[in-house]
C-alpha positions, 0 to 999 in steps of 0.5 A: 825687859827692853823700852819701847820705841816711842813714835816721836824718836823714831825716824826713818831708817831706825833698826828695831832689835833684831831676835835671833834663833837657832832652828832644830827638828826639836824645835820644829817638832814642838811647834807642830804640836802647838799648832796641831800641823803634822805635815809629813815634811815638818816632822818626818826627815825619811819622808821629807828627804823624797821631797823636793827639799830633799830635807824636812823643813820649818812650819813657815809660821815658825819665823813669823813668830820671831818676826812677831817676838821683834815686833812686840819687844819694840812697840808692845800693846801697839803691836799686840793689839793693833799690829798688821803683818803681810809676808812672802815666804822667799825661802825653806828654813831647815834644821840647822839654820840660824834665823834672824827676825830684823826690821827697819822703820819705813814711815811713822804717819797720823790718821785720824788720830792714830799714830802708826809706824810702818816697818820693812821685817824679813827673816835671814838665815845664817848666809845672810840670805833672805827666807822671809820678807814683808812689812808690819806695822803698829799702833803707837 
């Protein structure tokens, strides 16, 4: 397991170790089972073909799970116990896409005896297009 990052050694612009995942219809279906979200846009290819998207798309929270995995690897309990995440969904994620969660240290701050790191986070597809973009923070 990778060593978690230290507040003292982090610098603005530092990159977090990315998390890369291949998206399959099976993974989307498994997420539907786990979440209880069986919207046919996600799990029914015949239905989804007739929609604006022209095919199934992954649940938005599936991409966020990859950002959370990246933040957990970087900041461990600091993310799990005090993490915050704000994002915008920019484009659909489809079966066959390879999604990479990435993060950059934006700011370190100390307030009220707490050390916090704020990161720019995003997911991009195999074409380098951002599909999710936002900000995450962890308590260190």
